[in-house]
N, C-alpha and C positions, 0 to 999 in steps of 0.2 A: 756630238758636242757642237755648240754654236761656234762658228769661226768666221771672222771677217776676211774678205778676199782682197782687202786693200791695206794701205798704211794709214796710221793716224798722224796726220801732219797739219799743223796750223789750225787745230781745233776741229778738224773734220776727217772723215774716212775718205781717202783718195785712192783711185786705181793705182796699182803698182806699175812701174815702168816696163817690166818684163812679163813674160807669160809663165815662167817656171814657178813651181810650187813645192812646198815641203810637206810630206805626209807626217802626221802626228800619230804615233803608235802607242797603244796601251801596252806597257811591258808585262802586264799580268796575263794577258791572253793573246798578245801579238796582233790585235786587230786595229785597223786604222780608225781613228776617232775624229779626224778632221784634216783639213789642208789649210796652209797659210802661204801667202806669197813669199817667194825667195827674193829678198830685196837686193838691189844693185847699188853701185856707187852713185847713180843718178838719184835713186830714192834717198840715200843718205844725204846727198847734197841738198835736196829739197827740204829735208827735215832740219838740217843745220841752218839753212837760210831762214826757215820759219822761226827757229829758236833765236837766231841772231836778231831778227826783227823784233821779237817780243822782249828781248832782254832789257832795253832801256826802261820800258814801262814797268816791268816786274821788279827790277832793281830799285826803282824809285817808289814802289809801293811801300807804305809804312809797315814795319814789322808786325804790328797788331793785325793788319788786314791780311798779310801773308799767313799769320797764325790762324786766322779765321778760316781761310781756304783749306789749310792743312787739316784743321779740325773737322771741316765738312767732309774732306776726303776720308778721314778716319771713320766718320759716321756712315758713309756709304759702304766702306769695306766691312764694317760691323754688320750692317743690314744685309749684305750679300754674302755673309760668311758661309752659309750652307752651299750656295752655288760655287763659291771659290773652292771649298773643300772637295766637292764632287769633281770639279775640273782638275784639281791637282791629283786626285786619285786616278782619274781617267788617263792623264798623260804622264804621270810619274809612277803610278802603281802603288803609291803609299796606302797602307790600310786606312780606311775612312776615319777611325777615331784619332789617329795621328794627324791626318789632314785637318780635322776639325780643331783639335787642340793646338797644334804647333803651326802648321802651314797657313791656316786661316786666322788663328788666334793671335799669335805673336806679332804679325804685322800691324794689327790694330793697336796693340800696346805700343809699338815703336812709333807709329804715326802719331798717336796721342802724345807721346813724350816730346816730339818735335813741335807739335802745336803749342805745347806749354813753353818749350825753350824759345821758340820764335818770338813769343810775347814777352819773355823776361830777359832774354840775352842782351848784354851790353855791347852794342856795336861801336861805342866810343869810350875812350878812357883818357884821363889826364896824366901826363908824365912830365913833371917839372913845368917848363914853359911850352910844352908841346901837347897837342891834341892828337891822339892816335885813332885813326878811323879803320874799322874792319869792314871791307867792302867785298861784294860778291866777285868771284873769279871771272865769271862770264858764262859761256856755254859749256855745259858738261856732257861729255860722251860717256854714257853708262853702259857697260857690257856685263851682263849678269849670267850666272850659271843655272843649271837645271836642278840642282839638288834641293834647294829651298827657293823655288821660283818666285814666290811673292815676297818673302822676307827679304831676299837680297835686293829686289827692286825697291822696296820701301826704305831699306837701310841706306840706299844711295839717293833716291829721289827726294824723300822727305827732308833730309838736311840740306840738300842742294836748293830746294824751294825755300826753306827757312832762311837760307843765306841770301836769297835774292837772285840765284842763278836760274837759268832755263836749261832744259834737259832734252837730249835725244837718247832714247833707250834702244839698245839692240839686245834682246833676250836670247837665251840659249835656244837652238833650233829644236831640241827635244820637248821643251815645255813652253811654247809660245802662246797657247790658249789662255793661260793664266795672265800673261802680260797684256793680252787683248782685253781681258776683263778689267785689269787695272786702268787701261786707257779709257774704257767706258766710265770707270769710277771718277777719273779726273775730270771728265766732261760733265758728269752728273754733279760733281762738287763745285762746279763753276770756275775752274781755273781758266784764266784768259787764254785765247787762242795762241798757240805757239809756245806757251810756257812749258808744256810737256808734249813730246812727240815720240812716236813708236815706229821703228822699222824692223820687221822680222827678216830673217835671212841667216845664212851660214857665216861662221866666223871668218873664214878665209876671204870672203867677199865683202859682206856688209860690215862685219866687225873691223876688218882691216881698213876699209874705207873711212869708217868713223874715227879710228885711232889716228889716221894720217891726215884727216881733213884740217886745213889751215884755219877754218872757222871754229874749231873746237879748242877751248882754252885749258881744259883739264879732262883727262881720261880716268875714269874710275872702273877698275876691272876686278872681278873675282873669278878665280879659276886656277888652273894648274900653274906651277912655278915656271914650267917651260914656256908657256904662252905669255905669262907675265913678263918674262925676260925680253921676249920679242917686242911686246908693247912698250916696255920701259926704254928699249933701244930706239924704237920709232919716235917716241915722245921726246927722248933726249936729243935726238937729231934736230928737232924743231924747238928745243928749249921750252917744252910744254910740260905742265905739271901732271903728275900721276898719283893715284892712290891705288895700291895693289894689295888685295887680300888673297893670299896664295895657299900653298899646300901645308900640310902638317903631319907630324908623327908624334903626337903628344903622349907624355908619360903620366901614368897613374901610379904615384909612389905611395906604397903602404908602409909606413914606418913601424918599427917595433913598438908594441903596446897599443897600436890602433885597433879599433873594432874591425877585425878581419872579415867577418861575415858580411857586415854592412858595406865595407869598402869593396869587396869582391862583387857583391850583388849589384851595387850601383854602377860599378865599373863595367860589368857585363852589359847592363841595360844601356849604358852610354854608347858602347860600341855597336850594339845591335839596332839602336834607334835609327830610323830612316834607312834601314838595310846597310848600315855602315857607311852611307854616302854623306859623311859629315867631315869637313876639313879639320875641325877641332876635336874629333873623336879621340878618346884616350886608348889608342890601339896598342900601347905597350904598358903592361901591368908589371910593376917592380915589387918584388916581395923578398923579405930577408930569408936567408937559407934555413933558419930554424922552422919557419912556418910555411915554407914553400909548397910542400906536397899537400898540406891542408888547403892552401889557396887554390891549387890546381883542382883538387876534388870539389871544392865549393863552386868553382867556375864551370866545371863539367855539369854539375847539377843545375846550376842557374841557366846555362845556355840551352838545356833541354826544353825549357819552357817557350823558347822562341821558335815556333813552328812556321815554316815557310807557307805563305798564303794566308796565315792567320795573324800572328803578331809581327811577322817579318814579311815585307813585300819583296818584289823582284828588284833587280838592278835596272837601270834606266833603259838599257838597250843591249843587243846581242854582243856588241864590241866590248862593252864594260863587263858583261858576264864572262866572256872569254878571258879578259884581262885578269879578273879576280881569280878565276879558276887556275890560271897560269901561275899566279903568286902562291896559291895553296900547293900546287905541285912543286914549286920551287922550294917551299919550306920543307916539304917531305924529302926532297932531293938533297938539301943541305944538312939534314940530320935532326931537324926539330921533331919532337914527339907529338903526334896527332892525338889529341885528347877527345875531340868532338868534331863532327862534320867531316869534311873532305872535299875533293875536287868533283865528285860525281854530282850531276844536276839532280836536285831533290824532286823535281816535278817535270813531267813531259812537256807541258806547255808553259810558256812564260820564261822570263830571263832570271830565274831564281838561282841562288847559290846557297848551299847549306851553311848555316851559322857554324863557324869553325873556331876552335881553340887549339893553340899550340903551346906546349910546355918545352922545357929544356932549350929555349931560344937563347942564343948568344948575341951580344950586341953587334957583331959583325955580319950576322946573317942578313940576307936581302929583305926578309919580312920584318926585320927590326930596324931597317934603315929607310926603306922606300914607302911612300904613301900607297896603300892598296886600294882604298876607297870602296870597301866592301865589308861584310860582316865577319871580320877575321881579327881575333885577339891573340897577341903574343904575350906569354908570361915569362919574365926574365928573373933570374935569381941574383941577389946582391949580397955581399959579405958584411958590409958596414955602411953607414950613411954617406961616407965619402965616396965609396964605390957606387952607391945609388945615385949620387949627384953626377958622377962621371958618366954613368950610363944615361941618365935622364938628359944631360946636355950633349950627348954624343951623336947628334945627327945634324944635318944641315938646316933643319927646321926649328922653329920656336914659336908656335902659334898659341898653344893652350896647354893645359895640364891639370893635375889634381894632386893634392897631398892629404894623406890621412895620418893623424898623429894621436898619441894618447891624450894630448890636450892641444888647445889652439896655439899656445906659445911655441910648442915643439914644431907643429906643422908650419906656422908662419916663418919661423927661423929657417926652415929648409926651403920654403917657397921663395924667400928673398934671394936665394942663391941660384935659382933656376933661370936659365936663359930662354925665357918665353914670355909672351905678351899678356897672358891671362892664366890665373891659377885658382881653382876652386879649393877651398879649405874645408875639410871634413864635411863635404857635401853641400857647399855654399850654393845658394839659389841664384838663378838667372836674374841679372839686373840690366834693364834696357838702357840705363844711363851710364853703365860702365864701358870704358873704351875697349874695343875689340880689334885686335890686329897682331901682327907678328914681329918677332926678332928674326935676324938672319934671313934665310931664303923663304920665310913665310910671309914676307911682304913689306910694304912701305905705307905708313899712314895708319889711321884708326877709323873705325866706324862706331856708331851709336853714341848717344849723349852729347855733351858739349864738345868733347874732343872730335867726334864725328862731324859736327857742325863746322868746326874750325878748319877742316880740310877744304871747305868750299869758300873760304875767305882769304883775301889778301890785304896787306897792311900798308896804310899811308899815314905819314906823320906831318902835321902842320905846326910849324914853329912860330911863336908869337913873341 
C-alpha cells in the first residue's frame, strides 16, 4: 500500500522529526502492508502551530465558502472510494463489500451533510436586545480510533471545518494509511494550508502530546472509556473543552408481540458487522421468558451464516484477538451457555475469532457488563417490561440500543425510559443528521448533524 514517510503539516508533507516508524499489518494475513512515521511531541507542536496560524483566516472565511470546500472534499472522497475501501480492507481486514458500503460510503454521506449544514446554519441569533454569536472554538485536536478509520475522521473534521475551526488529527496507529488518504483528499479539495494537519504516531506519545498542548482549544476523542477518562482529566486541568465518544454495552430489547425473527436476525447482523468492533453494537439481546428459547434457536441459526474470512473479518490485531477470546472463556467460566462459536481460533492465519452466541446470561456476568469489542452476543431473559428496563439500564454505559415492539407506540414508550443516547425503533435506518453520543460513561457531547456542529462552537452575546 502507498504510505507517506512524513507528516502532513501546513499544507505539505514534511519529514518527521524522528526516525522511528510504525508497521501497518493486515490482520487477515498478518503481513506488513506499509510503514508510517511515529510522531513525536515536536511533530505535534509543529502541526498545532500550523493550525494556530491558519485559524484566523479560516474562521473569517464566509460559511458559504467553507461549505464549498467541504463539498469539494466530499467529491474527492467519493471519487476515491475504491482506493479508500481497498486501503481499509488492507489495514483493518474488513471484508471488501463492507469497506465499500460502510467504510468508504458513509463518510461521503456525512461530509455531504456538513457541506449543506455549513451553508445553511445560523451562526447568529437575536434574543431580546442581544445578538448571540456562535464562533469557532479554535484549534481542534482530533484523536480517532481504528474501527471505523475514515468515518470517525470525517465525523470530527467535517463539523470542525464547518464551524471555522482548524484541526490536527492523530489517527489510530493500526489504521494510519486511511488517514493519509484523507490528508491527500483535503489537499486535492483545496483546503488552505494549515487548516487540516496530520500527525501519525502512538497514543501514549503523539496522542498525549496533542491532548496536553496549550495551543489546542478542544480535544475530540473516540475510543475506550479508560483512555477517555485520562483525556478528560488532562483537559480539565487546563480548563480545555472535550468531546468524548467512548464505550458501549447496548441493549437490543425485544418486547412481547414484536416480530421475533426479524428482531433476532437484525440483532445478530448488528453485532457481527465489522467483526463486532463497533462501540454502538447491540451486544445484549433481551427477550421475554416465554419466547426466550425460540430466540436462542433463531440466533444460533443466524450466526452460522457469518463465516470467518467471508462475511466476518479478523479483529484488528493479536492483542485484540486475545482479549476477545479471553472474554469468551470468561463467559463459559461464569456459567453462560455457549450456543455458537467459542474461544478456539477458527483460522490458522489472521486474527480471527469465531462468531459467538451465549445464552443463559445473567445481568451480573462479566460478558453482560463489559465492552468486549468482538463478535460476541449475549442473550438475556427478562420477566416483564420493568425487568427488561432494569437490565437494559443496568450498566455504566449508555451509548445506543434498539427496541422492537408490536407497534411503534409500544416501542417508543419503552425507548423513552432507556438511559442511552440513541435508540433504533423497529429497525430504524441510519440518519447522518441524528446526534450520536452517550449517557453515563459512554461519553460527553454529540457527533453528526447540527448537534455535532455545535460541539465546535462557542457563544458570545452582544447587548444593544
